DOTI-363837 format. One record per residue (C-alpha): residue number from 1; residue in three letters; x, y, z. Coordinates in Angstrom, 3 decimals, padded with zeros to 6 digits. Example, Ala and Ser with C-alpha at 12.3 -4.5 7.8 and 13.67 -1.06 7.14 Angstrom:
<recs>
REC     i    aa         xx         yy         zz
REC     1   ALA    012.300   -004.500    007.800
REC     2   SER    013.670   -001.060    007.140
</recs>
This chain:
<recs>
REC     i    aa         xx         yy         zz
REC     1   MET    004.670   -011.275   -011.218
REC     2   ALA    003.205   -011.195   -014.712
REC     3   PHE    006.450   -012.596   -016.123
REC     4   GLY    006.136   -016.087   -014.629
REC     5   ASP    007.697   -015.457   -011.235
REC     6   ASN    007.938   -018.794   -009.456
REC     7   GLY    007.465   -017.869   -005.828
REC     8   PRO    009.499   -015.450   -003.689
REC     9   ARG    013.082   -015.009   -004.774
REC    10   LYS    015.816   -012.436   -004.217
REC    11   LYS    015.748   -009.593   -006.708
REC    12   THR    018.992   -008.959   -008.537
REC    13   ALA    020.720   -005.586   -008.474
REC    14   PHE    019.798   -005.128   -012.141
REC    15   GLU    016.096   -005.632   -011.377
REC    16   LYS    016.273   -003.141   -008.502
REC    17   LEU    018.049   -000.609   -010.726
REC    18   THR    015.445   -001.077   -013.459
REC    19   MET    012.602   -000.553   -010.980
REC    20   VAL    014.232    002.605   -009.617
REC    21   LEU    014.759    003.977   -013.125
REC    22   VAL    011.140    003.257   -014.091
REC    23   ILE    009.836    004.992   -010.951
REC    24   VAL    012.114    008.002   -011.516
REC    25   MET    010.945    008.277   -015.131
REC    26   LEU    007.281    008.092   -014.071
REC    27   VAL    007.780    010.778   -011.420
REC    28   ALA    009.666    012.999   -013.881
REC    29   THR    006.936    012.599   -016.511
REC    30   LEU    004.162    013.355   -014.012
REC    31   GLY    006.115    016.350   -012.719
REC    32   ALA    006.597    017.718   -016.234
REC    33   LEU    002.864    017.321   -016.953
REC    34   VAL    001.933    019.111   -013.719
REC    35   VAL    004.395    021.951   -014.365
REC    36   SER    003.152    022.438   -017.926
REC    37   ALA   -000.466    022.394   -016.761
REC    38   VAL    000.239    024.916   -013.978
REC    39   SER    002.194    027.217   -016.302
REC    40   ALA   -000.649    027.065   -018.824
REC    41   PHE   -003.070    028.368   -016.182
REC    42   MET   -000.746    031.163   -015.018
</recs>
């Protein structure tokens, strides 16, 4: 949306793959932070 999307259009497979990878990386990073925080308190 911030990159000049001109109305609704079909996302390409590459865009979907990129989104999935970004979400997976975010979840993995958050998970690693939580695990390190929990292990620090143990």
